[in-house]
BAFILUM-718100 format. One record per residue (C-alpha): x, y, z; chain. Coordinates in steps of 0.05 Angstrom, whole numbers, plus 32768, in hexadecimal, padded with zeros to 4 digits. Layout:
BAFILUM-718100
<<X; Y; Z>; "A">
...
***
This chain:
BAFILUM-718100
<<81DB; 80A1; 81F3>; "A">
<<81EA; 80E8; 81E0>; "A">
<<8236; 80E2; 8203>; "A">
<<826B; 80CB; 81D4>; "A">
<<8283; 807E; 81F0>; "A">
<<82C5; 8059; 81D1>; "A">
<<82BF; 8028; 81A1>; "A">
<<82B0; 7FD5; 81B7>; "A">
<<82E4; 7FAB; 819C>; "A">
<<82B6; 7F9C; 815D>; "A">
<<82B6; 7FDD; 8148>; "A">
<<8300; 7FE2; 814F>; "A">
<<830A; 7FA6; 811C>; "A">
<<82DD; 7FBC; 80F3>; "A">
<<82FD; 8008; 80F1>; "A">
<<833C; 7FE2; 80DD>; "A">
<<8334; 7FB8; 80A8>; "A">
<<8302; 7FF4; 8088>; "A">
<<833D; 801C; 808F>; "A">
<<8375; 7FE9; 807E>; "A">
<<8347; 7FD8; 8043>; "A">
<<8341; 7F92; 8051>; "A">
<<82F9; 7FA2; 8038>; "A">
<<82D9; 7FD9; 8013>; "A">
<<8291; 7FC1; 8031>; "A">
<<827A; 7FB2; 8071>; "A">
<<8247; 7F6D; 806B>; "A">
<<8223; 7F58; 80B5>; "A">
<<81EB; 7F22; 80B8>; "A">
<<81BA; 7F1B; 80EA>; "A">
<<81AF; 7EC7; 80E6>; "A">
<<8176; 7EAD; 8112>; "A">
<<815B; 7E6D; 8110>; "A">
<<8112; 7E6A; 8102>; "A">
<<8100; 7E3E; 8141>; "A">
<<80E1; 7E6F; 816D>; "A">
<<80D6; 7EC0; 817C>; "A">
<<8110; 7EF2; 8184>; "A">
<<811F; 7F05; 81CC>; "A">
<<8143; 7F3C; 81E8>; "A">
<<8183; 7F18; 81DE>; "A">
<<817B; 7F1A; 8195>; "A">
<<8167; 7F67; 819B>; "A">
<<81AB; 7F6D; 81B3>; "A">
<<81CC; 7F44; 8170>; "A">
<<8199; 7F6A; 8145>; "A">
<<81B0; 7FB3; 8162>; "A">
<<81FD; 7F9B; 815D>; "A">
<<81F9; 7F81; 8111>; "A">
<<81C8; 7FB6; 80F7>; "A">
<<81E3; 7FEA; 811D>; "A">
<<822E; 7FE0; 8102>; "A">
<<8219; 7FE2; 80BA>; "A">
<<81F3; 801F; 80C8>; "A">
<<823B; 803D; 80E8>; "A">
<<8262; 802F; 80B1>; "A">
<<8240; 8022; 8077>; "A">
<<8232; 7FE5; 804F>; "A">
<<81F8; 7FB7; 8060>; "A">
<<81D9; 7F7F; 8087>; "A">
<<81B8; 7F38; 8074>; "A">
<<817A; 7F1A; 8096>; "A">
<<818E; 7ECF; 8085>; "A">
<<8161; 7E99; 80B3>; "A">
<<8186; 7E65; 80C7>; "A">
<<814B; 7E2A; 80AC>; "A">
<<817F; 7DED; 80B0>; "A">
<<8148; 7DCC; 80E0>; "A">
<<8108; 7DBC; 80BD>; "A">
<<80F1; 7D98; 80FC>; "A">
<<80EA; 7DD4; 8129>; "A">
<<80DC; 7E09; 80F4>; "A">
<<809D; 7E34; 80E5>; "A">
<<8093; 7E6C; 80B1>; "A">
<<806A; 7E8D; 80ED>; "A">
<<80B1; 7E92; 810E>; "A">
<<80CF; 7EB7; 80D6>; "A">
<<8094; 7EE7; 80CB>; "A">
<<809D; 7EFB; 8119>; "A">
<<80E3; 7F07; 8117>; "A">
<<80E0; 7F32; 80C7>; "A">
<<80A5; 7F5B; 80FB>; "A">
<<80D6; 7F60; 8135>; "A">
<<811A; 7F7B; 810E>; "A">
<<80EC; 7FAD; 80EC>; "A">
<<80CA; 7FC1; 8124>; "A">
<<8112; 7FCC; 8147>; "A">
<<8119; 7FFD; 8110>; "A">
<<814A; 7FD8; 80E8>; "A">
<<814B; 7FC6; 809E>; "A">
<<816D; 7F8B; 807D>; "A">
<<818B; 7F8B; 802F>; "A">
<<8177; 7F3F; 801E>; "A">
<<8150; 7F0F; 8041>; "A">
<<8176; 7ECB; 803A>; "A">
<<816D; 7E8B; 8051>; "A">
<<81A2; 7E52; 805E>; "A">
<<816A; 7E26; 8038>; "A">
<<8180; 7E50; 7FFB>; "A">
<<81C5; 7E3A; 7FF9>; "A">
<<81B0; 7DE9; 8006>; "A">
<<81C9; 7DD4; 7FC6>; "A">
<<820A; 7DFD; 7FCD>; "A">
<<8219; 7DE6; 800E>; "A">
<<820A; 7D98; 7FEE>; "A">
<<823F; 7DA5; 7FB4>; "A">
<<826E; 7DC9; 7FF4>; "A">
<<826C; 7D81; 800D>; "A">
<<826F; 7D5E; 7FD4>; "A">
<<82B6; 7D86; 7FD0>; "A">
<<82CB; 7D73; 8013>; "A">
<<82C1; 7D28; 8002>; "A">
<<82E9; 7D2D; 7FC2>; "A">
<<8323; 7D50; 7FEB>; "A">
<<831F; 7D13; 8017>; "A">
<<8307; 7D45; 804C>; "A">
<<82C5; 7D22; 805A>; "A">
<<82A8; 7CDD; 805E>; "A">
<<8264; 7CBB; 8068>; "A">
<<8263; 7C99; 80AE>; "A">
<<8229; 7C61; 80C6>; "A">
<<8238; 7C69; 810D>; "A">
<<81FD; 7C73; 8137>; "A">
<<81F8; 7CBC; 8162>; "A">
<<8215; 7C8B; 81A3>; "A">
<<824D; 7C73; 817E>; "A">
<<8269; 7CBB; 815F>; "A">
<<8259; 7CD2; 819F>; "A">
<<8293; 7CA8; 81BE>; "A">
<<82C5; 7CAF; 8185>; "A">
<<82C2; 7CF0; 819D>; "A">
<<82F2; 7CE2; 81D5>; "A">
<<82EC; 7D1D; 820F>; "A">
<<830D; 7D60; 821B>; "A">
<<8350; 7D3B; 8238>; "A">
<<8350; 7D04; 8209>; "A">
<<8354; 7CFB; 81BD>; "A">
<<8322; 7CDB; 819B>; "A">
<<831B; 7C9C; 816A>; "A">
<<8319; 7C96; 811D>; "A">
<<82D0; 7C79; 8108>; "A">
<<82D5; 7C3B; 80E5>; "A">
<<82BC; 7C5C; 80AE>; "A">
<<82E8; 7C96; 80AA>; "A">
<<830F; 7C72; 8078>; "A">
<<82E1; 7C66; 8041>; "A">
<<82F1; 7C75; 7FF4>; "A">
<<82DF; 7CB1; 7FD9>; "A">
<<82AD; 7C8B; 7FA3>; "A">
<<8292; 7C6A; 7FD3>; "A">
<<827C; 7CA2; 7FFF>; "A">
<<8268; 7CCC; 7FC7>; "A">
<<8240; 7C95; 7FAD>; "A">
<<821E; 7C90; 7FFB>; "A">
<<821F; 7CDB; 8001>; "A">
<<81FA; 7CDD; 7FBF>; "A">
<<81C4; 7CA8; 7FD6>; "A">
<<81C1; 7CCC; 801E>; "A">
<<81A6; 7D05; 7FF2>; "A">
<<8170; 7CDF; 7FBE>; "A">
<<8151; 7CCA; 8007>; "A">
<<8162; 7C77; 8004>; "A">
<<8176; 7C7D; 804A>; "A">
<<8150; 7C87; 8090>; "A">
<<815B; 7CBA; 80BF>; "A">
<<8197; 7CB7; 80E6>; "A">
<<81B5; 7C7E; 80B5>; "A">
<<81ED; 7CA0; 80A0>; "A">
<<8211; 7CDE; 80B3>; "A">
<<8247; 7D0A; 8082>; "A">
<<8286; 7D1F; 80B0>; "A">
<<82B7; 7D4E; 80A2>; "A">
<<82FC; 7D28; 80A6>; "A">
<<8328; 7D54; 80D2>; "A">
<<834B; 7D3B; 8116>; "A">
<<832F; 7D12; 8148>; "A">
<<8369; 7D2C; 8171>; "A">
<<8362; 7D76; 816C>; "A">
<<835E; 7D93; 81B1>; "A">
<<8325; 7DB5; 819E>; "A">
<<82E6; 7D82; 81A0>; "A">
<<82C2; 7D9F; 8169>; "A">
<<82F8; 7D94; 8138>; "A">
<<82F4; 7D49; 8145>; "A">
<<82CF; 7D37; 8105>; "A">
<<8294; 7D62; 8109>; "A">
<<824C; 7D48; 80EA>; "A">
<<8249; 7D75; 80AA>; "A">
<<81FD; 7D51; 808E>; "A">
<<81CD; 7D2D; 80AC>; "A">
<<8191; 7D04; 8097>; "A">
<<8148; 7D21; 80A6>; "A">
<<8107; 7D13; 8080>; "A">
<<80EA; 7D4F; 8095>; "A">
<<80BC; 7D7A; 8068>; "A">
<<80E7; 7DC4; 8071>; "A">
<<80B4; 7E03; 806C>; "A">
<<80D8; 7E28; 8031>; "A">
<<80F8; 7DE5; 8002>; "A">
<<80BF; 7DB2; 8017>; "A">
<<80D7; 7D67; 8008>; "A">
<<810B; 7D77; 7FE1>; "A">
<<8144; 7D69; 800B>; "A">
<<8143; 7D30; 8040>; "A">
<<8192; 7D4A; 805B>; "A">
<<819F; 7D85; 8077>; "A">
<<81E0; 7DA2; 8086>; "A">
<<81F2; 7DB1; 80D0>; "A">
<<81FA; 7DF5; 80EF>; "A">
<<8240; 7DED; 80EC>; "A">
<<8251; 7DE2; 80A7>; "A">
<<8211; 7E0F; 8094>; "A">
<<8223; 7E49; 80B1>; "A">
<<826C; 7E63; 809F>; "A">
<<8256; 7E4D; 8053>; "A">
<<821F; 7E7B; 805D>; "A">
<<8240; 7EB1; 806F>; "A">
<<8281; 7EA3; 8030>; "A">
<<8244; 7EA0; 8003>; "A">
<<8231; 7EE7; 8019>; "A">
<<826E; 7F05; 801E>; "A">
<<8264; 7F18; 806E>; "A">
<<829D; 7F3B; 8080>; "A">
<<8293; 7F3B; 80CF>; "A">
<<826B; 7EFA; 80E4>; "A">
<<8256; 7F16; 812E>; "A">
<<823B; 7ED9; 815C>; "A">
<<8235; 7ECB; 81A8>; "A">
<<8274; 7EAF; 81D1>; "A">
<<8256; 7E62; 81D2>; "A">
<<8281; 7E69; 8188>; "A">
<<82BB; 7E6E; 819C>; "A">
<<82CD; 7E29; 818E>; "A">
<<82A5; 7E27; 814E>; "A">
<<82DA; 7E58; 8139>; "A">
<<830E; 7E29; 8123>; "A">
<<82DF; 7E01; 810B>; "A">
<<82BB; 7E39; 80DC>; "A">
<<8301; 7E4C; 80C0>; "A">
<<8313; 7E06; 80AF>; "A">
<<82D6; 7DFF; 807F>; "A">
<<82E3; 7E43; 8059>; "A">
<<832E; 7E31; 8050>; "A">
<<831D; 7DEB; 8035>; "A">
<<82EC; 7E05; 800A>; "A">
<<8310; 7E3A; 7FF6>; "A">
<<82D9; 7E6D; 7FF6>; "A">
<<82D4; 7EB1; 800C>; "A">
<<82F4; 7EBA; 8056>; "A">
<<82BE; 7ED4; 8082>; "A">
<<82D9; 7EE4; 80CA>; "A">
<<82AC; 7ED5; 810B>; "A">
<<82AD; 7F01; 814C>; "A">
<<8294; 7EEA; 8189>; "A">
<<8278; 7F19; 81C2>; "A">
<<824E; 7F09; 8200>; "A">
<<8202; 7EFB; 81F8>; "A">
<<81D4; 7F21; 821E>; "A">
<<81C1; 7EF8; 825D>; "A">
<<8186; 7F1F; 828F>; "A">
<<816E; 7F1C; 82DC>; "A">
<<8135; 7EFA; 82E0>; "A">
<<812F; 7EDC; 829F>; "A">
<<8139; 7EA4; 8276>; "A">
<<8153; 7EB0; 8228>; "A">
<<8163; 7E66; 821A>; "A">
<<812A; 7E5E; 81DB>; "A">
<<8120; 7E15; 81F4>; "A">
<<810E; 7E2A; 8236>; "A">
<<80E4; 7E5E; 821C>; "A">
<<80C4; 7E2F; 81ED>; "A">
<<80B4; 7E01; 821D>; "A">
<<808A; 7E3F; 824F>; "A">
<<8067; 7E50; 820C>; "A">
<<8054; 7E04; 8209>; "A">
<<8041; 7DF3; 824B>; "A">
<<8014; 7E32; 8251>; "A">
<<803B; 7E51; 8286>; "A">
<<8033; 7E91; 825A>; "A">
<<8006; 7EA9; 8224>; "A">
<<8024; 7E98; 81E7>; "A">
<<8079; 7EB3; 81D6>; "A">
<<8053; 7F02; 81D5>; "A">
<<803F; 7EF6; 821D>; "A">
<<8056; 7F3D; 823C>; "A">
<<8082; 7F1A; 826F>; "A">
<<80A6; 7EF5; 823F>; "A">
<<80F0; 7F10; 8228>; "A">
<<80DD; 7F08; 81E6>; "A">
<<80D9; 7F4E; 81B4>; "A">
<<809A; 7F3D; 81AB>; "A">
<<807D; 7F35; 81F7>; "A">
<<80A9; 7F76; 8202>; "A">
<<8081; 7FA0; 81CD>; "A">
<<803E; 7F84; 81E0>; "A">
<<804F; 7F9A; 822A>; "A">
<<8062; 7FDD; 8212>; "A">
<<80B3; 7FDD; 8204>; "A">
<<80BD; 800A; 81C6>; "A">
<<80F5; 8002; 8196>; "A">
<<811A; 8042; 81AD>; "A">
<<811D; 802A; 81F6>; "A">
<<813E; 7FE3; 81DD>; "A">
<<816E; 7FFD; 81AD>; "A">
<<817C; 8030; 81EF>; "A">
<<8185; 7FF0; 821A>; "A">
<<81B3; 7FCC; 81EF>; "A">
<<81E1; 800C; 81DE>; "A">
<<81EE; 8012; 822B>; "A">
<<8202; 7FCB; 8234>; "A">
<<8235; 7FCC; 8203>; "A">
<<825B; 7F97; 81E0>; "A">
<<8284; 7F6E; 820C>; "A">
<<82B2; 7F2B; 8202>; "A">
<<82A4; 7F10; 8248>; "A">
<<825A; 7EF8; 8261>; "A">
<<823B; 7F1E; 828F>; "A">
<<81F6; 7F25; 82AC>; "A">
<<81CB; 7F67; 82A2>; "A">
<<819A; 7F85; 82D5>; "A">
<<814F; 7F89; 82B0>; "A">
<<814A; 7FC0; 82E0>; "A">
<<8176; 7FE6; 82A2>; "A">
<<8148; 7FCC; 8273>; "A">
<<810B; 7FE7; 829F>; "A">
<<813C; 802A; 82AB>; "A">
<<8137; 803C; 825F>; "A">
<<80F3; 802F; 824D>; "A">
<<80E1; 805F; 8286>; "A">
<<8117; 8090; 8268>; "A">
<<80F3; 808F; 8223>; "A">
<<80AA; 8088; 8242>; "A">
<<80AE; 80BF; 8267>; "A">
<<80BE; 80F4; 8231>; "A">
<<8086; 80D3; 81FB>; "A">
<<8055; 80BC; 8229>; "A">
<<800D; 80DF; 8239>; "A">
<<7FFF; 80EA; 827E>; "A">
<<7FB3; 80D4; 828E>; "A">
<<7F8E; 80BC; 82C9>; "A">
<<7F7D; 8073; 82E0>; "A">
<<7F5E; 8054; 8320>; "A">
<<7F70; 8013; 832C>; "A">
<<7F58; 8003; 8374>; "A">
<<7F19; 8034; 836C>; "A">
<<7EF9; 805A; 83B4>; "A">
<<7EC1; 808B; 83AA>; "A">
<<7ED4; 80CD; 83BD>; "A">
<<7E92; 80FB; 83BF>; "A">
<<7E9A; 814A; 83C0>; "A">
<<7E5E; 8161; 83E5>; "A">
<<7E5F; 81A9; 83D8>; "A">
<<7E5F; 81A3; 838C>; "A">
<<7E25; 81A7; 8367>; "A">
<<7E04; 815E; 8354>; "A">
<<7DFF; 8153; 8311>; "A">
<<7E37; 8190; 82F8>; "A">
<<7E6D; 8171; 82C8>; "A">
<<7EA7; 81A5; 82B9>; "A">
<<7EE0; 8197; 8289>; "A">
<<7F20; 81A4; 82A7>; "A">
<<7F63; 81A6; 827A>; "A">
<<7F9C; 8173; 828F>; "A">
<<7FE4; 8175; 826F>; "A">
<<7FF8; 8139; 8246>; "A">
<<803D; 813A; 8254>; "A">
<<8068; 816D; 827A>; "A">
<<80A4; 814B; 8267>; "A">
<<809C; 814C; 8218>; "A">
<<80BB; 817E; 81F1>; "A">
<<8076; 8195; 81DB>; "A">
<<8058; 818A; 8219>; "A">
<<8031; 8156; 81F2>; "A">
<<7FF4; 8186; 81EF>; "A">
<<7FB6; 817A; 8215>; "A">
<<7F70; 815C; 8228>; "A">
<<7F30; 815F; 8241>; "A">
<<7F22; 8142; 828E>; "A">
<<7ED1; 813F; 829E>; "A">
<<7ECC; 814E; 82ED>; "A">
<<7E96; 8142; 8318>; "A">
<<7E77; 8142; 8362>; "A">
<<7E88; 80F3; 8363>; "A">
<<7ECD; 80D9; 8354>; "A">
<<7F00; 809A; 8350>; "A">
<<7F3A; 8096; 837D>; "A">
<<7F6F; 8065; 838E>; "A">
<<7F56; 803E; 83CB>; "A">
<<7FA6; 8051; 83EC>; "A">
<<7F97; 8096; 83DF>; "A">
<<7F6B; 809F; 842A>; "A">
<<7F7E; 8086; 8469>; "A">
<<7F53; 8087; 84A6>; "A">
<<7F8F; 808F; 84D6>; "A">
<<7FC0; 80B8; 84B5>; "A">
<<800E; 80A0; 84B3>; "A">
<<8043; 80DA; 84BC>; "A">
<<8052; 80F7; 848F>; "A">
<<800D; 80E4; 845E>; "A">
<<7FFE; 811A; 842C>; "A">
<<7FBE; 80FA; 8413>; "A">
<<7F75; 80FB; 842A>; "A">
<<7F6B; 80EB; 847A>; "A">
<<7F31; 8106; 849E>; "A">
<<7F3E; 814E; 84A0>; "A">
<<7F77; 8154; 846D>; "A">
<<7F70; 8175; 842C>; "A">
<<7F94; 8165; 83E3>; "A">
<<7F97; 817A; 83A7>; "A">
<<7F74; 8151; 8371>; "A">
<<7F9A; 8154; 832A>; "A">
<<7F8E; 8182; 82F6>; "A">
<<7F4E; 8194; 8329>; "A">
<<7F40; 81AF; 836E>; "A">
<<7F58; 81AD; 83B4>; "A">
<<7F24; 8191; 83E7>; "A">
<<7F2F; 8179; 842B>; "A">
<<7F05; 8138; 8449>; "A">
<<7ED2; 8140; 8474>; "A">
<<7EAD; 8100; 8487>; "A">
<<7EBF; 80B3; 8467>; "A">
<<7E8B; 8079; 846D>; "A">
<<7E92; 8033; 8476>; "A">
<<7E76; 7FE9; 846A>; "A">
<<7E62; 7FBA; 849C>; "A">
<<7EB1; 7F92; 848F>; "A">
<<7ECB; 7FDA; 84A0>; "A">
<<7EF2; 7FE5; 845A>; "A">
<<7EE2; 8033; 8445>; "A">
<<7EAC; 8044; 8413>; "A">
<<7EAA; 8086; 8406>; "A">
<<7ECF; 80C9; 8418>; "A">
<<7EA8; 8104; 8420>; "A">
<<7EC9; 8143; 8407>; "A">
<<7EB8; 8185; 83FF>; "A">
<<7EE6; 81B4; 83CB>; "A">
<<7EFD; 81FC; 83C6>; "A">
<<7EE5; 821C; 8387>; "A">
<<7F17; 824E; 8387>; "A">
<<7F59; 8216; 8381>; "A">
<<7F4A; 81FD; 8340>; "A">
<<7F8F; 81EB; 8316>; "A">
<<7FA6; 8226; 82F3>; "A">
<<7F80; 8259; 830B>; "A">
<<7F92; 824B; 8359>; "A">
<<7F7D; 8286; 8386>; "A">
<<7F71; 8266; 83C6>; "A">
<<7FB4; 826C; 83DF>; "A">
<<7FAD; 8228; 8402>; "A">
<<7FE9; 81FD; 83F6>; "A">
<<7FE5; 81B5; 83FC>; "A">
<<801E; 817C; 83FA>; "A">
<<7FFA; 814A; 83DC>; "A">
<<7FD1; 813B; 8390>; "A">
<<7FAF; 8104; 8381>; "A">
<<7F8A; 80E6; 8342>; "A">
<<7F4C; 80D4; 8334>; "A">
<<7F13; 80C4; 8301>; "A">
<<7ECB; 80DF; 82F9>; "A">
<<7E9F; 80A3; 8309>; "A">
<<7E6F; 80C5; 82DD>; "A">
<<7E9C; 80C9; 82A4>; "A">
<<7EC5; 808E; 82B4>; "A">
<<7EDE; 804D; 8284>; "A">
<<7EE4; 8014; 82A1>; "A">
<<7F23; 7FEA; 8288>; "A">
<<7F50; 7FAF; 8296>; "A">
<<7F99; 7FB6; 82B4>; "A">
<<7FC7; 7F7B; 82AE>; "A">
<<7FFD; 7F92; 82D7>; "A">
<<804B; 7F65; 82D0>; "A">
<<8080; 7F55; 82F3>; "A">
<<80BB; 7F24; 82F1>; "A">
<<80AB; 7EE6; 82D0>; "A">
<<80D6; 7EC4; 82FC>; "A">
<<80E3; 7ED5; 834F>; "A">
<<8139; 7EC3; 8349>; "A">
<<816C; 7EF1; 8325>; "A">
<<818C; 7EB7; 8301>; "A">
<<8152; 7E7A; 82F6>; "A">
<<817F; 7E56; 82CC>; "A">
<<81B7; 7E58; 8302>; "A">
<<818B; 7E34; 8337>; "A">
<<8182; 7DE6; 8349>; "A">
<<8149; 7DC3; 8325>; "A">
<<8116; 7DD4; 82EC>; "A">
<<8117; 7E1B; 82DA>; "A">
<<80CE; 7E21; 82DA>; "A">
<<80C9; 7E16; 832E>; "A">
<<80EB; 7E5E; 832E>; "A">
<<80A8; 7E80; 8304>; "A">
<<8094; 7EB9; 832C>; "A">
<<8047; 7EAF; 833F>; "A">
<<803D; 7EFE; 834A>; "A">
<<805B; 7F10; 8306>; "A">
<<8016; 7F21; 82E8>; "A">
<<7FD3; 7F41; 8310>; "A">
<<7F96; 7F4E; 82EC>; "A">
<<7F6C; 7F89; 82FF>; "A">
<<7F2A; 7F7F; 82E6>; "A">
<<7F02; 7FC0; 82F8>; "A">
<<7F33; 8002; 82EE>; "A">
<<7F11; 8043; 82DE>; "A">
<<7F32; 8069; 82AE>; "A">
<<7F23; 80AC; 8293>; "A">
<<7EFF; 80B1; 8252>; "A">
<<7F39; 80C7; 8230>; "A">
<<7F52; 8087; 8229>; "A">
<<7F1C; 806A; 820A>; "A">
<<7F41; 807C; 81C6>; "A">
<<7F82; 805D; 81DF>; "A">
<<7FA4; 8038; 81A4>; "A">
<<7FD7; 8004; 819D>; "A">
<<800F; 8025; 818C>; "A">
<<800C; 8060; 81C7>; "A">
<<8026; 805D; 820A>; "A">
<<8011; 807F; 8245>; "A">
<<801F; 8090; 828E>; "A">
<<7FED; 807B; 82C5>; "A">
<<7FFA; 80B6; 82EE>; "A">
<<8023; 809F; 832E>; "A">
<<800E; 805C; 8314>; "A">
<<8044; 8043; 82DE>; "A">
<<8047; 8041; 828F>; "A">
<<800C; 8018; 826F>; "A">
<<7FFC; 8006; 8222>; "A">
<<7FB8; 7FEB; 8201>; "A">
<<7FC0; 7FA4; 81F9>; "A">
<<7FA6; 7F7D; 81C0>; "A">
<<7F6F; 7F59; 81DF>; "A">
<<7F4F; 7F97; 81E4>; "A">
<<7F0B; 7FAC; 81BC>; "A">
<<7EE6; 7FEA; 81C6>; "A">
<<7EB1; 7FC9; 8200>; "A">
<<7EF4; 7FA9; 8225>; "A">
<<7F2E; 7FD0; 8229>; "A">
<<7F68; 7FB3; 8243>; "A">
<<7FAD; 7FD0; 8258>; "A">
<<7FEF; 7FB0; 826F>; "A">
<<8020; 7FCC; 829A>; "A">
<<8060; 7FDE; 8277>; "A">
<<808C; 7FF3; 82B0>; "A">
<<8085; 8017; 82F7>; "A">
<<8095; 805D; 8303>; "A">
<<80CF; 8045; 832A>; "A">
<<80FB; 8009; 8336>; "A">
<<80CF; 7FE7; 8368>; "A">
<<8103; 7FB2; 8368>; "A">
<<813D; 7FD6; 8382>; "A">
<<811A; 7FF6; 83C4>; "A">
<<80FF; 7FA9; 83CE>; "A">
<<8151; 7F93; 83CD>; "A">
<<8163; 7FCF; 83FD>; "A">
***
């Protein structure tokens, strides 16, 4: 966005910290869990963390929070790196919480030695019961008073693999009466005999997120640890660990996560859609994942612009999906070449144009582009495909397209007049017969005939066929998370329509995966990765206008 905007609250904090000399260098991190694909909510966090160090200098680390070996895959690590690069950002260090497993273990031992951690054999249910309620204090575990020596011995044996999953946990000894439930002796290590995607079977105890996160920030000397609002209550624990371990004092700051209409953002729910076959994998173009948006034809510029426009807030809010669509329309309007494609074809025959003749016409690629995007050649003949909706047997009022006796301009070509049409036995129009005005050629028109309507077309002799996938909202309600029952009950059955045989101009036979196209009067499209040389597949990125705003009115 070109206009000057005021600083958000995080930028104000950073400017104060840098100007006061509190920190010489700004260091942020983006810490995804490698247990799924990144989505548009992560894009907001990526743009914020990397954008701050682009603005103020310093650097951003990419740190994979890989403390749960059961859900993690290298596939997720690779996809997340690809998404961040595609969005236009570079990290300084690629790191993993698992890089610090030895150090984190030593930190846990230090807490035991200070009398601030103990090994507990209570079951998960017993620990939950000990925690109390928000209005009643918790009760001490019967193992809370274990001696330092016994705790060190048991923790060492936990690490050595002597015990089964869930037999023991290591808990921090803080305050069972704290008004903050997270401070009531939280678990900091659990036993999990599972192979880790990086450390293999070296470990069978793994640190909990709350223990690993702040210390990993501290090890990397992260100055501003930025996370979403649900971590506000975790900040007290974050600070407690850093203070008791006497390590670099990273600070946590929270902002509102992105909530988007007609979408779910929970990785657990997205994984459910993938696993239950409700969508075609993580990169289904209806998914809010970055890889899904990329496959649908979204550009990094449009997503960065969207994140800039929604800003950084301290309060939760619901952002309209139409704003994201607005951002991609704005970008593609300036960058996408205009082409002609007929999705619901009907034949138009020009009776006074020589049969078998082919004429090469010139089309402008993008009148909105600064350089106009150049031109392309379009073959023209006496038989064309046009959209069925562009002909009306009995025209409505203010109908400016084809009807018996009316005239329209064929885009980049001639003015034609409808003389006749044919129907089949069911009463469907099958052919439209027109005459053309030879003097009305686009760019050389001397006919002095003025028509109000222009329609697109494709020459039947030269047309290529393509499959077109038209996408809509994945959910039919604005906030599937807040509806009753299962969120999957609200999936939109119309979220994908497939047009098997659309006709496209020959120029599109050379379409590539990185290009975006405006199908004139239809919307913006891109080539899908399912395409082959013999079978082209295009995805609709977004329509030309916000159809949902109209429907709401």
